[in-house]
C-alpha positions as CSV (number, residue, x, y, z in Angstrom):
1,M,-20.7,34.9,49.3
2,L,-21.7,32.4,46.6
3,D,-19.9,34.5,44.0
4,S,-16.8,34.6,46.1
5,I,-16.8,30.8,46.6
6,K,-17.2,30.2,42.9
7,R,-14.5,32.7,42.0
8,V,-11.9,32.0,44.8
9,C,-12.7,28.3,45.5
10,P,-14.2,26.9,42.3
11,E,-13.3,23.3,43.2
12,S,-15.0,23.3,46.5
13,Q,-18.4,21.6,46.8
14,I,-19.3,23.5,49.9
15,T,-21.7,26.4,49.3
16,K,-22.1,27.9,52.7
17,L,-20.6,28.1,56.2
18,K,-21.8,26.0,59.1
19,L,-22.9,27.4,62.4
20,L,-20.8,26.7,65.5
21,C,-23.2,24.6,67.5
22,P,-22.8,25.2,71.3
23,T,-23.9,21.7,72.3
24,R,-23.1,19.2,69.5
25,W,-19.3,18.8,69.4
26,V,-19.5,16.8,66.2
27,D,-20.8,19.8,64.4
28,R,-18.0,22.0,65.8
29,H,-15.4,19.9,64.0
30,D,-17.3,20.1,60.7
31,S,-17.8,23.9,61.1
32,I,-14.1,24.5,61.7
33,I,-13.1,22.4,58.7
34,T,-15.7,24.2,56.5
35,F,-14.4,27.6,57.6
36,M,-10.8,26.7,56.9
37,E,-11.7,25.4,53.4
38,L,-13.7,28.6,52.6
39,F,-11.3,30.9,54.4
40,D,-10.1,32.7,51.2
41,A,-13.6,33.0,50.0
42,V,-14.7,34.5,53.3
43,I,-12.0,37.1,53.1
44,D,-12.9,38.0,49.6
45,G,-16.6,38.3,50.4
46,L,-15.9,40.5,53.4
47,S,-13.6,42.7,51.4
48,I,-16.4,43.3,48.9
49,I,-19.0,43.9,51.5
50,S,-16.7,46.4,53.3
51,T,-16.9,48.6,50.2
52,W,-20.7,48.8,50.1
53,P,-22.3,52.2,50.5
54,D,-24.4,50.7,53.4
55,R,-22.6,52.0,56.4
56,E,-23.8,49.3,58.9
57,S,-23.0,46.4,56.6
58,S,-19.7,47.7,55.5
59,S,-18.4,48.6,58.9
60,G,-19.5,45.2,60.3
61,A,-17.8,43.4,57.4
62,Y,-14.6,45.4,57.9
63,Q,-14.4,44.6,61.6
64,L,-14.8,40.9,60.9
65,L,-12.2,41.1,58.1
66,C,-9.7,42.7,60.5
67,A,-10.4,40.1,63.2
68,I,-10.0,37.0,61.0
69,K,-6.8,38.4,59.3
70,Q,-5.0,38.4,62.7
71,P,-2.2,35.7,62.8
72,E,-3.4,34.6,66.2
73,F,-6.9,33.9,64.9
74,I,-5.6,31.9,61.9
75,L,-3.2,29.9,64.2
76,A,-6.0,29.2,66.7
77,T,-8.3,28.0,63.9
78,H,-5.7,25.5,62.7
79,L,-5.0,24.4,66.2
80,L,-8.7,23.8,66.8
81,A,-9.0,21.7,63.6
82,K,-6.0,19.6,64.7
83,V,-7.3,18.9,68.2
84,F,-11.0,18.4,67.1
85,S,-9.9,15.9,64.5
86,I,-8.4,13.8,67.3
87,S,-11.4,14.1,69.6
88,L,-13.9,13.6,66.7
89,P,-14.4,9.8,67.4
90,L,-15.0,10.5,71.0
91,S,-17.6,13.2,70.1
92,K,-19.4,10.8,67.8
93,L,-19.5,8.2,70.5
94,L,-20.9,10.6,73.1
95,Q,-23.7,11.6,70.8
96,M,-25.0,8.1,70.5
97,Q,-28.1,7.0,72.4
98,N,-26.8,3.6,73.7
99,I,-23.5,4.6,75.2
100,D,-21.4,2.2,77.2
101,L,-19.5,4.0,80.0
102,I,-16.6,1.6,79.9
103,E,-16.2,2.1,76.1
104,A,-16.5,5.9,76.4
105,M,-13.9,5.9,79.2
106,S,-11.5,3.8,77.1
107,L,-11.8,6.1,74.1
108,A,-11.4,9.2,76.3
109,D,-8.2,7.6,77.7
110,N,-6.9,7.0,74.1
111,V,-7.6,10.6,73.1
112,S,-5.9,11.9,76.2
113,D,-2.8,9.7,75.5
114,V,-2.6,11.1,71.9
115,L,-2.8,14.7,73.2
116,K,-0.2,14.0,75.8
117,N,2.2,12.7,73.2
118,I,1.7,15.9,71.2
119,R,2.3,17.9,74.4
120,N,5.5,16.0,75.0
121,I,6.9,16.9,71.6
122,A,5.3,20.4,71.5
123,D,8.4,21.9,69.8
124,E,8.3,19.6,66.8
125,D,4.5,19.5,66.4
126,F,4.0,23.2,66.7
127,K,6.8,23.9,64.3
128,K,4.9,22.0,61.6
129,L,1.7,23.8,62.4
130,F,3.4,27.2,62.5
131,L,5.0,26.6,59.0
132,K,1.5,25.6,57.6
133,V,0.0,28.8,59.1
134,K,2.9,30.9,57.8
135,E,2.4,29.7,54.3
136,K,-1.3,30.5,54.6
137,C,-0.5,34.0,55.9
138,M,2.0,34.6,53.1
139,S,-0.6,33.7,50.4
140,L,-2.9,36.3,52.0
141,D,-0.2,39.0,52.5
142,I,-0.5,38.8,56.3
143,E,2.7,39.3,58.3
144,I,3.1,37.2,61.5
145,T,4.3,39.6,64.2
146,L,4.4,39.7,67.9
147,P,1.6,41.5,69.7
148,R,2.4,44.6,71.7
149,L,4.1,43.7,75.0
150,T,4.2,45.7,78.3
151,N,7.0,46.0,80.7
152,I,4.9,45.4,83.7
153,Q,2.6,42.3,83.5
154,K,-0.7,42.9,85.2
155,N,-3.7,42.1,83.0
156,R,-2.1,40.3,80.0
157,F,0.2,37.3,79.4
158,N,3.6,38.5,78.3
159,V,6.2,36.1,77.0
160,K,9.8,37.2,77.1
161,T,10.8,36.3,73.6
162,T,11.3,38.0,70.3
163,C,10.4,34.9,68.1
164,P,6.8,34.6,66.9
165,N,7.1,30.8,66.8
166,E,8.1,30.7,70.5
167,Y,5.6,33.3,71.6
168,Y,2.5,31.5,70.1
169,K,3.8,28.1,71.3
170,I,4.0,29.3,74.9
171,S,0.9,31.6,74.9
172,L,-1.5,29.6,72.7
173,F,-0.5,26.0,71.8
174,I,0.6,24.6,75.1
175,P,-2.1,26.2,77.3
176,F,-4.8,25.0,74.9
177,L,-3.5,21.4,75.0
178,D,-3.1,21.5,78.8
179,N,-6.7,22.8,79.3
180,F,-8.1,20.2,76.9
181,I,-6.3,17.3,78.6
182,S,-7.4,18.6,82.0
183,Q,-11.1,18.8,80.9
184,L,-10.9,15.2,79.6
185,H,-9.4,14.1,82.9
186,D,-12.0,15.8,85.1
187,R,-14.9,14.6,83.0
188,F,-13.9,11.0,82.3
189,I,-10.5,9.7,83.5
190,A,-10.9,10.9,87.1
191,H,-13.6,8.1,87.5
192,K,-11.2,5.5,86.2
193,S,-11.0,3.6,89.5
194,L,-14.8,3.1,89.6
195,I,-14.8,1.9,86.0
196,T,-12.0,-0.5,86.6
197,N,-14.1,-2.1,89.3
198,F,-17.0,-2.5,86.9
199,C,-14.8,-4.0,84.2
200,C,-14.5,-7.1,86.4
201,L,-18.2,-7.9,85.4
202,L,-17.3,-8.3,81.7
203,P,-16.0,-11.8,80.9
204,N,-13.6,-10.5,78.2
205,N,-11.5,-8.5,80.7
206,N,-8.7,-10.5,82.3
207,L,-8.1,-8.4,85.4
208,P,-5.4,-9.5,87.9
209,N,-7.3,-8.3,90.9
210,R,-10.8,-9.3,89.9
211,E,-11.9,-10.5,93.4
212,E,-10.8,-7.2,95.0
213,N,-12.6,-5.2,92.3
214,I,-15.8,-7.2,92.9
215,K,-15.5,-6.7,96.6
216,S,-15.2,-2.9,96.2
217,L,-18.3,-2.9,94.1
218,A,-20.2,-5.1,96.6
219,E,-19.2,-2.7,99.5
220,K,-20.1,0.4,97.5
221,Y,-23.6,-0.9,96.4
222,S,-24.3,-3.0,99.5
223,E,-27.8,-1.5,100.0
224,D,-28.8,-2.4,96.4
225,L,-27.4,-6.0,96.6
226,Q,-28.4,-6.9,100.1
227,C,-26.0,-9.8,100.5
228,S,-22.4,-10.4,101.7
229,S,-19.3,-9.6,99.7
230,D,-18.3,-13.2,99.5
231,S,-21.6,-14.2,97.9
232,V,-21.2,-11.5,95.3
233,I,-17.7,-12.5,94.5
234,G,-18.6,-16.2,94.1
235,E,-21.7,-15.3,92.0
236,V,-19.7,-13.0,89.6
237,L,-16.9,-15.5,89.2
238,T,-19.4,-18.3,88.5
239,W,-21.2,-16.1,85.9
240,T,-18.0,-15.1,84.1
241,Q,-16.8,-18.8,84.0
242,K,-19.8,-19.9,81.9
243,F,-18.4,-17.8,78.9
244,V,-15.2,-19.8,78.7
245,G,-14.9,-21.2,75.2
246,T,-18.0,-19.3,74.0
247,E,-18.7,-15.9,72.5
248,K,-18.3,-13.3,75.2
249,P,-20.4,-10.1,75.5
250,K,-18.6,-7.0,74.2
251,N,-20.2,-4.4,76.4
252,A,-22.4,-3.9,79.5
253,L,-25.7,-4.0,77.6
254,E,-24.9,-7.3,75.9
255,A,-23.8,-8.7,79.3
256,L,-27.0,-7.5,80.9
257,I,-29.1,-9.3,78.2
258,A,-27.1,-12.5,78.7
259,C,-27.4,-12.5,82.5
260,N,-30.2,-14.4,84.1
261,P,-31.7,-12.3,87.0
262,L,-33.1,-15.3,88.8
263,I,-29.8,-17.3,88.9
264,F,-27.4,-14.3,89.2
265,P,-29.4,-11.5,90.9
266,S,-26.4,-9.6,92.3
267,T,-24.5,-9.7,89.0
268,Y,-27.7,-8.6,87.2
269,K,-28.1,-5.7,89.6
270,L,-24.5,-4.5,89.1
271,L,-24.8,-4.8,85.3
272,Q,-27.9,-2.7,85.5
273,I,-26.0,0.0,87.4
274,I,-23.1,0.1,84.9
275,A,-25.6,0.0,81.9
276,T,-27.6,2.9,83.2
277,L,-24.8,5.2,84.5
278,P,-25.2,8.4,82.5
279,V,-22.3,9.3,80.2
280,T,-23.7,12.4,78.6
281,T,-26.9,14.4,78.4
282,A,-27.2,13.9,74.6
283,S,-30.4,11.8,74.9
284,S,-32.2,14.3,77.1
285,E,-31.0,17.3,75.0
286,R,-32.2,15.4,71.9
287,S,-35.6,15.0,73.6
288,F,-35.8,18.8,74.4
289,S,-35.0,19.5,70.7
290,T,-38.3,17.9,69.7
291,L,-40.3,20.5,71.6
292,K,-39.7,23.2,69.0
293,R,-41.3,20.8,66.4
294,L,-44.2,20.0,68.7
295,K,-45.1,23.3,70.4
296,T,-45.5,25.5,67.3
297,Y,-47.5,28.7,66.9
298,L,-50.7,26.8,66.2
299,R,-50.2,24.7,69.4
300,N,-49.2,27.5,71.7
301,T,-52.0,26.8,74.2
302,I,-51.4,23.0,74.3
303,G,-51.7,21.4,77.8
304,E,-48.9,19.7,79.6
305,N,-50.4,16.2,79.5
306,R,-51.0,16.4,75.7
307,L,-47.5,17.9,75.2
308,N,-45.8,15.1,77.2
309,S,-47.8,12.4,75.2
310,L,-46.8,13.9,71.9
311,A,-43.2,14.2,73.0
312,L,-43.1,10.5,74.0
313,L,-44.6,9.5,70.7
314,N,-42.0,11.6,68.8
315,I,-39.0,10.5,70.9
316,H,-39.9,6.8,71.0
317,R,-41.0,6.5,67.4
318,E,-39.4,3.0,67.2
319,I,-42.3,1.7,69.3
320,I,-45.1,0.8,67.0
321,L,-48.6,1.1,68.5
322,T,-51.6,-0.5,66.8
323,T,-55.1,0.9,66.6
324,D,-56.5,-2.0,68.8
325,E,-54.0,-1.2,71.6
326,V,-55.0,2.4,71.6
327,L,-58.7,1.6,71.7
328,N,-58.3,-1.0,74.4
329,D,-56.4,1.6,76.5
330,F,-59.2,4.2,76.2
331,A,-61.8,1.5,76.8
332,K,-60.4,0.8,80.3
333,D,-61.7,4.1,81.7
334,S,-65.2,4.1,83.2
335,R,-67.7,5.3,80.6
336,K,-71.4,5.3,80.1
337,I,-71.0,3.0,77.2
338,R,-69.1,-0.2,77.7
339,L,-66.5,-0.5,74.9
340,L,-65.1,-3.8,76.1
């Protein structure tokens, strides 16, 4: 593979392909871009391997070569790169530890709007993409043709057209965009009404129906607040008024730090709720990823308490513990010798 990269792509600084990570969407964008850059080298390498005398290696390489030389595969790869480049900022935000739900919702809404604009001008946008793929296929001596169609449609999607451009636009481009937009809506934008109510807690948002939004929050979380809706409305309005003419908090976490829980208890409780609402499971997945570095072959019989303690030390490594703090904690237990 390295020889193929040096021979076919001598200007490329990438020396190997990236794995398509099933969990980290940021890595998916990088893996698709890397694959597209080394596409010619991959075909050259598979062509060489398919001529080896080793039957297993040559047959596997030939099957992969036939699969990636299909026009539909090349077109789908370019489509993935285009859509992932739009969703890349959102993917980076969702991988962060301190995520603000309001900021994530706003960015997801922006990504959805961009994809909807592409969907509305699907004819023009797909025409540019198809011409790019067509040039790529011509350089590799691949002919873009229609797949085999059946007269009676039962188990496959048949498009009544004789134009490859029209066929792949209807069968691939538009369904992928619709599905991506639908997934964004179900995961983020469907909860927009709740987030709009929480936006009234931030002083930098000039909402027209602020009092109605505060009232909706007070009714929804009445058990946590334990006070009337009018009290919550007056308290939140008073709290947001103190930021007039001063620097305003940009997100829920900064607002929570700036809020005094003794003077504004209801506002502080609502800010706690919006600051702790889970956006993704990236933090917990990152915590589970540390287990493979802790429970190794030499620690195969480690106990649960010790494993949990080591995991906490590894995950929260920003917390610095001194030797005196550790000794004082051990000395609190009843022992024959008094350490304190």
